[in-house]
Every structure is written in C-alpha cells, then in structure tokens.
C-alpha positions in Angstrom: -45.7 58.4 26.3 -43.4 56.0 23.9 -41.3 53.6 25.6 -37.6 54.4 25.5 -35.2 52.3 23.5 -33.3 51.5 26.1 -36.2 49.9 27.9 -36.4 47.6 25.2 -37.0 43.8 26.0 -35.5 41.2 23.2 -36.7 37.6 23.1 -34.0 35.7 21.0 -34.6 32.1 19.7 -31.5 30.2 19.9 -31.8 27.5 17.4 -29.7 24.7 16.0 -31.6 23.9 13.0 -34.1 25.5 10.9 -37.5 23.7 12.1 -36.6 24.0 15.7 -38.9 26.7 15.9 -41.8 24.4 15.4 -41.1 22.9 18.9 -41.3 26.3 20.7 -44.0 27.9 18.4 -46.4 28.8 21.5 -43.8 30.4 23.3 -42.8 32.2 19.9 -46.3 33.4 19.7 -46.1 34.7 23.4 -42.9 36.4 22.6 -44.2 37.6 19.6 -47.4 39.1 21.3 -45.7 40.7 24.0 -44.4 43.4 22.1 -40.8 43.5 22.4 -38.5 42.6 19.8 -38.0 39.1 18.5 -35.3 37.4 16.8 -34.2 34.1 15.7 -31.0 32.9 15.3 -30.2 29.7 13.3 -26.5 28.2 14.1 -26.1 25.7 11.2 -27.4 24.9 7.9 -27.6 21.7 6.0 -28.7 17.8 7.3 -31.4 16.3 5.7 -31.3 18.9 2.9 -28.7 21.2 1.1 -27.7 24.1 3.3 -28.8 26.9 0.8 -32.3 25.2 0.9 -32.5 25.0 4.6 -31.6 28.8 4.8 -34.1 29.7 2.1 -36.7 27.9 4.6 -35.7 30.0 7.2 -36.5 33.0 5.1 -39.9 31.3 4.7 -40.4 31.2 8.5 -39.6 35.2 8.5 -42.2 35.8 5.7 -44.5 34.0 8.0 -43.5 36.1 10.9 -43.2 39.1 9.1 -46.3 40.8 10.1 -45.1 40.7 13.8 -41.8 42.7 13.0 -39.7 39.3 13.9 -36.0 39.4 12.5 -33.5 36.3 11.8 -30.3 35.4 10.8 -27.9 32.7 10.1 -24.4 31.6 11.2 -24.5 28.7 8.7 -22.2 26.5 10.5 -22.0 22.9 9.2 -24.7 20.5 10.5 -23.3 18.4 13.3 -20.4 20.7 14.0 -21.9 23.6 16.1 -20.1 22.1 19.2 -17.0 23.1 17.3 -18.2 26.8 17.6 -19.7 27.3 20.8 -17.9 30.7 21.5 -18.8 31.7 18.2 -22.2 31.1 18.9 -22.3 32.8 22.2 -20.4 35.6 21.0 -23.4 36.2 18.5 -26.1 36.0 21.1 -23.9 38.9 22.8 -24.0 40.9 19.7 -27.7 40.5 19.2 -28.6 41.0 22.7 -26.6 44.3 22.6 -28.4 45.4 19.5 -25.4 44.8 17.2 -25.4 43.4 13.8 -23.6 40.3 13.1 -20.3 40.2 11.1 -21.3 40.0 7.3 -24.9 39.9 8.2 -27.7 41.3 5.7 -29.4 44.4 6.2 -32.5 43.8 8.7 -30.6 41.1 10.6 -29.8 42.5 13.9 -32.5 43.3 16.5 -32.0 46.9 16.1 -28.6 48.3 15.9 -27.2 50.6 18.7 -30.2 49.4 21.3 -29.1 47.1 24.0 -31.7 45.1 25.8 -32.7 46.0 29.1 -34.2 42.7 29.5 -33.3 39.6 27.0 -34.6 36.2 27.2 -33.0 33.5 25.3 -34.9 30.3 24.2 -33.0 27.5 23.0 -33.2 23.3 23.0 -32.6 21.7 26.0 -29.4 19.9 26.8 -30.6 16.1 26.3 -28.7 14.0 23.9 -30.9 14.1 21.2 -28.8 15.9 18.6 -25.2 17.2 18.9 -26.2 20.5 17.4 -28.8 21.0 20.1 -26.6 20.5 23.1 -24.0 22.8 21.4 -26.5 25.6 21.1 -27.4 24.8 25.1 -23.7 25.0 26.3 -23.2 28.3 23.9 -26.6 30.1 25.9 -24.9 28.9 28.9 -21.7 30.8 28.1 -23.4 33.9 26.8 -25.4 33.8 30.1 -22.3 33.5 31.9 -20.9 36.7 30.1 -23.9 38.6 31.0 -25.3 38.6 34.3 -29.3 38.9 34.3 -29.5 37.0 31.0 -32.2 34.8 31.1 -32.3 31.6 29.5 -35.1 29.0 28.8 -34.7 25.5 27.4 -37.1 23.4 25.8 -36.9 19.7 25.0 -37.2 18.6 21.6 -36.4 14.8 21.5 -34.1 12.0 22.9 -33.4 8.4 23.8 -36.2 7.4 26.0 -36.8 3.9 28.0 -39.1 2.6 24.8 -36.8 4.6 22.3 -37.4 8.1 20.4 -39.1 10.5 22.9 -40.0 13.8 21.9 -41.3 17.1 24.0 -40.6 15.5 27.2 -38.7 16.0 30.4 -35.3 14.8 30.7 -34.6 11.5 32.5 -34.2 11.9 36.4 -31.0 11.0 36.3 -29.8 14.1 34.2 -27.4 16.9 35.4 -30.4 18.8 36.5 -33.4 18.1 38.0 -35.6 21.3 38.1 -39.2 20.6 36.7 -40.5 21.8 33.7 -43.1 24.0 33.3 -45.7 22.8 30.6 -47.1 25.4 28.3 -51.0 24.7 27.2 -51.0 25.5 23.3 -54.2 27.0 22.2 -55.6 27.2 18.7 -53.6 30.1 17.7 -50.2 28.4 18.6 -50.9 25.4 17.1 -51.9 27.3 13.9 -48.5 29.1 14.0 -46.8 25.8 14.4 -48.5 24.5 11.3 -47.5 27.5 9.4 -43.7 27.1 10.7 -43.9 23.2 9.9 -44.9 24.0 6.3 -42.3 26.7 5.8 -39.9 24.0 6.3 -41.0 21.6 3.6 -38.0 19.7 3.6 -38.0 18.6 7.0 -41.8 17.6 7.0 -41.7 14.0 6.3 -38.3 12.9 7.2 -38.2 14.6 10.7 -41.2 17.0 11.8 -44.1 14.7 11.1 -42.7 12.0 12.9 -41.5 14.0 15.7 -44.9 15.5 16.2 -46.5 12.3 16.0 -44.3 11.1 18.7 -45.0 14.2 21.1 -48.7 13.7 20.7 -48.3 9.9 21.6 -46.6 11.3 24.6 -49.4 13.6 25.6 -47.5 16.7 24.0 -49.5 17.5 21.2 -50.9 20.5 22.5 -48.4 21.2 25.2 -44.7 22.9 25.2 -42.7 22.0 28.2 -39.8 24.4 29.2 -37.9 25.5 32.3 -35.1 27.9 33.1 -31.5 26.9 32.0 -30.2 24.8 34.9 -26.4 24.8 35.5 -25.5 21.8 33.4 -22.2 20.1 33.4 -21.5 19.6 30.3 -18.7 17.1 31.0 -21.3 14.9 32.0 -23.8 13.1 30.0 -27.4 14.4 30.0 -28.3 10.6 31.0 -26.8 7.4 31.6 -26.5 5.1 28.8 -26.0 5.9 25.1 -27.3 9.1 23.9 -29.4 9.1 20.8 -26.9 11.1 18.6 -24.6 8.4 19.3 -26.8 6.1 17.6 -27.2 8.1 14.3 -24.1 10.1 14.1 -20.5 9.6 14.4 -20.1 11.8 17.7 -19.7 10.4 20.8 -20.2 11.9 24.1 -16.4 12.3 25.1 -15.4 13.7 21.8 -18.4 16.3 22.0 -17.4 17.2 25.6 -13.9 18.0 24.7 -15.2 19.8 21.5 -16.9 22.1 23.9 -13.8 22.8 26.1 -11.4 23.2 23.0 -14.1 25.7 21.3 -14.3 27.9 24.5 -10.3 28.1 24.7 -9.6 28.5 20.9 -12.2 30.8 20.1 -13.0 32.7 23.8 
C-alpha cells in the first residue's frame, strides 16, 4: 500500500553556506537512505568566492544528489549577514516543512507543494562562535522550532576556537550555554565517498577552506566521525564559550553586535 502524503517525513538541512553539507555528509546520506524527502536550504551566498559561483556549486551538489530525489533552494543572503535575517530564515524553514515553495523559488525548489510533513527534522550548524552565519542559522532553527511544536532540530559542529587554536568537528567547550553530550556517528565508506563528492562539487572552497578544516578534524580524531546532538535551549544573549570567539578574530562582528542583531531581526521581520 502506498504511503499517504500526510505521513511524509522531511529532513531539512539548513546550511549557512554552500559547502557546510560536507560536514554532515554522513547524516545526509542516512537521511537520503531513509526514504523520506530531503531538502537542502542554503542561507547565504558569497564569501571566499563570488555569490554566483557559490550558487552554481550548490547546483552541482544537487546534481550529485539528483538520483536520490533530494531538492534544494537558496535564500542568497549576503555572506556574514544571515544574523540580520533570522526571522526570514525561520519562515523559510516553516514553508518548506509545510510543503510550500519559497517566494521567487524556481520550479522544483519546494520539497513538495501542498504536502505538510507529519515528521520533520532540521539539521543545522552548531552554535559555537566559529562563523556568525553558522550561529545565525542555528538561532533561526530554534525560532522555527518554537513556532512548530514537534519539529526536531539537530545541530552538528563545524569549527570554532579551541585551546590550541582552530578546532573542527569537536564538541562545544564545557562552559558553553548547554552541556548535552554529542552523539558521534561513525562514517563508513559510503559516507566518506559522499563527503568527497560534495567537497569536489564545492571546488572554490577546497583549498582555502575544506581541505584545511577536514585536516584539522582528522587530527582531532574526527576524520571518520560526525558528532551531532538535539538542539539545546541555547541562550543567544550569551556567547557559546568564554573568551574571544573565532569569528571575532577574522570578521568585523563582535558577539554583542551579533546578539543585538538576532533580537532586532526577530522584532523587525517577525
């Protein structure tokens, strides 16, 4: 008997940047194998390559995933400015979970128009101070979950400032805003093969970003593993760890300004 559309499951990967999916390839592959609908939503475009190129690389990612039926869409917000649009990102998550297309989205961008997910999970970068956009989409996922009881959100770490400098794919510092442990997903050969394909699709990011970060993760013992956990009740008025955040070392953003922007976005766009 065919499954009723009302019983559909959706796994939505809410990503700050094109290439963030490389760091959740194992979870993405498991979601694809689960038989539900899988959608990738990229919030920003630009950064280490022009926005047009980053969007084109996202399209290559979807070509890699095309045989699985995965879909994707782009909000095309400016790099490092997702925090100014937290409510907009949260609203996009709600539309996609409800099976509605995004405004101005091209045909096929919606998970499936008119079909609301009976069960939905959002995967999102962790709140860890590595990049202001990562933390912004985390806050957007929390806002979306607050508006939709039962929406499950899972966060996965990318990179942050650690005791010896840059740390990748590692748990949050113990002084963070939440203490829940991360569950580590072991990666098998199929997961690693997908990770390589996704990395190659993001060609502009290979040398300046992906290869160094994957190398750091390997040194930390995360080369064949992906930590993740249910989204804790983060307090976005508090930094994720004491001391300077990583993004404060290489962007104009400071935590106080970032936190104020989260609050302003909820008021002005909500």
